[in-house]
C-alpha positions as CSV (number, residue, x, y, z in Angstrom):
1,M,134.5,84.6,77.2
2,K,131.9,82.2,76.5
3,I,131.3,81.3,80.1
4,T,130.9,85.1,80.6
5,T,128.5,85.6,78.0
6,M,126.2,82.6,79.3
7,L,126.5,84.2,82.9
8,I,125.3,87.6,81.8
9,S,122.5,86.0,79.7
10,S,121.3,84.0,82.8
11,I,121.4,86.8,85.1
12,F,119.3,89.0,82.8
13,A,116.7,86.1,82.1
14,L,116.6,85.7,86.0
15,S,116.0,89.5,86.6
16,L,112.9,89.2,84.0
17,L,111.7,86.8,86.1
18,V,112.0,88.7,89.5
19,T,110.7,92.1,88.3
20,G,107.2,90.3,88.7
21,D,105.7,91.9,85.3
22,A,103.3,89.2,84.3
23,L,104.2,87.8,80.9
24,A,101.4,85.1,81.1
25,A,98.7,84.1,83.4
26,S,96.3,81.1,83.4
27,G,93.1,80.7,85.5
28,K,89.6,81.9,85.4
29,V,88.2,85.2,84.2
30,D,87.8,87.4,87.1
31,K,86.4,90.6,85.2
32,V,85.4,91.8,81.9
33,E,85.2,95.4,81.3
34,N,84.2,97.7,78.4
35,G,83.1,94.9,75.8
36,G,86.0,92.9,76.5
37,R,88.5,95.4,76.0
38,L,89.8,94.9,79.6
39,V,90.2,91.6,80.9
40,T,91.3,90.3,84.3
41,I,92.7,86.9,84.3
42,A,93.8,85.1,87.6
43,G,94.2,88.7,89.2
44,T,96.3,90.4,86.4
45,K,94.4,92.9,83.8
46,Y,95.1,92.8,80.5
47,K,94.0,95.1,77.5
48,V,92.5,93.2,74.6
49,S,93.0,94.9,71.4
50,G,90.6,94.1,68.5
51,S,93.4,94.0,66.1
52,R,96.7,93.1,68.0
53,T,95.2,90.4,70.2
54,K,94.4,86.9,69.0
55,V,91.6,85.4,71.0
56,M,90.8,81.5,70.4
57,I,87.6,80.1,72.2
58,G,87.5,76.4,72.0
59,G,90.0,76.1,69.4
60,K,88.4,78.7,67.1
61,K,89.0,82.1,66.2
62,A,86.5,84.4,68.3
63,K,85.8,88.5,68.9
64,R,87.1,89.8,72.6
65,S,83.6,90.5,73.2
66,A,83.0,86.4,73.6
67,I,85.2,86.7,76.3
68,K,83.0,85.9,79.7
69,V,83.5,85.9,83.5
70,G,84.2,82.3,84.8
71,M,85.9,80.9,81.6
72,E,88.9,79.4,82.1
73,C,91.8,81.4,79.9
74,S,95.2,81.7,79.8
75,A,96.5,85.2,78.2
76,E,100.4,86.0,77.0
77,G,101.7,89.1,76.8
78,K,102.3,92.4,79.0
79,G,100.1,95.1,79.4
80,T,98.4,94.2,75.9
81,A,97.7,90.8,75.5
82,K,99.1,88.9,72.4
83,M,96.8,86.0,72.8
84,I,94.1,84.7,74.6
85,T,93.0,81.1,74.9
86,C,90.0,80.2,76.3
87,K,88.4,76.6,76.7
């Protein structure tokens, strides 16, 4: 019974990876639109919420408007980013 549950869990987790939905991206910021509301990082487009997205730049809390093209950033989330961390 435990092996069956583990097998089903593993297959489900693998299916999430195969679907191609971006849960995290890391790289340079390619594009910033609408005052930081839309940010493209390494080819993956994210919505950046003013209240639901935590933005950190250089280890300090920042506003989404502080994200600039060319910055080295990583984002977590799908669709709307939950967190964006930049250097």
